[in-house]
C-alpha positions, 0 to 999 in steps of 0.5 A, a space after each residue: 599233221 601226224 608228227 604233231 597229232 601223235 606227240 604234243 600231248 607228251 608236252 603238255 603242262 600236265 605231263 610235263 609235270 609228271 615227267 619231272 616228278 618221275 625223273 627226280 624220283 629216279 635221281 633220288 633213287 640213283 643218288 640218295 643224299 644228292 649234291 649240296 643244296 646251295 645253288 642250282 641251274 636249269 638250262 632250257 627251262 622252258 616253262 620252268 617246271 623242272 626247275 621248280 621240281 629239281 630246285 625244291 630244297 635249294 637256296 637259290 634256283 636259277 632257269 636259263 633259256 633263249 626266251 624267258 616268261 614275261 609273266 610268272 603265275 603260280 607254278 604247278 608245285 603251288 606256293 612250295 615251289 622255289 622262287 626261280 631267277 630268270 635269265 636270258 641266255 644260251 646254253 653254250 654261252 653261260 653268264 656265270 662264273 666257273 665252279 657255280 652250281 651245285 647241281 646243273 640240269 639240262 632236259 632234252 636240251 643238248 640234241 638242240 644245240 649247234 655246238 654239243 661239245 661247247 655246250 657240255 663244256 660250259 655246264 661242266 665249267 660251272 659246276 662245283 666240285 662235289 656237284 652233280 650235272 644232269 643230261 637227259 636226252 632221247 635215244 638216238 636209236 629209238 624206234 619212234 623219233 619223238 620230236 615228230 612222231 614219225 618212225 626213227 628219222 636217223 636211220 634214213 638219209 639225210 635228204 629223206 629225212 629233211 624232206 619228211 620234217 618239211 611236209 609235216 611242219 617240223 622244218 626246224 627240227 632238221 637241226 636236232 642232232 641227238 648224240 649216241 651215248 659214246 659220243 655223249 661220254 666223249 663230250 663229257 670226258 673231253 671237258 673234265 676226265 675226272 667226271 664219273 658217268 652213270 647212265 640211267 635208261 628211261 622208260 616213261 610211265 604209260 601216263 606220259 604216252 599219248 593215249 593213242 599209242 598206249 596199246 602199242 607201248 603195252 605190246 612192247 612192254 610185255 615183250 621187254 622191248 624197252 629193257 633193250 631199246 629205252 626211251 632216252 637216258 639220264 646221265 649223272 655225272 659227279 664232279 669229285 670233291 677237292 
């Protein structure tokens, strides 16, 4: 189907690792030194690649998802990868005490949560003073809806959008709701007004773009399109130390 054939290559194991390394480099550049490296939590961890990359150097790394792997082979980082402690849990009802983690990450998760505000409340609740919360989301107004590969569905009437998703076999994506940056800030500051927020625009490198779309990517890049309309954003939220 159209959406699957265009966008699935972005989410295979190889490109997932490249994406994780790319985002980790952005974090290190934007926040040199980072947070204390005791405990980390990755929400919506999927295959665990993001947790392995961002958890390097931490004493304890927790990974949660609605379904956890039944078996874990050696991860893409090999024997140097941190040991992940897997838990089956929802991102809006975390089974941890408050002030538990130095780093909390959620990559392409928030738009899938039924109650996005409650989810952000939970993520900030378990964040220690002096800790960092990373929330990566797609750009609600990017030209292509990256989950389906269609032209941006957020500009369409809801009934038309849902019909198109059904036609291409992406019916479950009808519940995806990418927050605007204004709404994301509102969620964060409602949960804890003391948090500072830095928004990092995301321009995926060519290696993460499906080959059939790279000619379009190159044209848009030459036009400096991504400076005005990035693929997404990474919100770096810092809780002040007590």
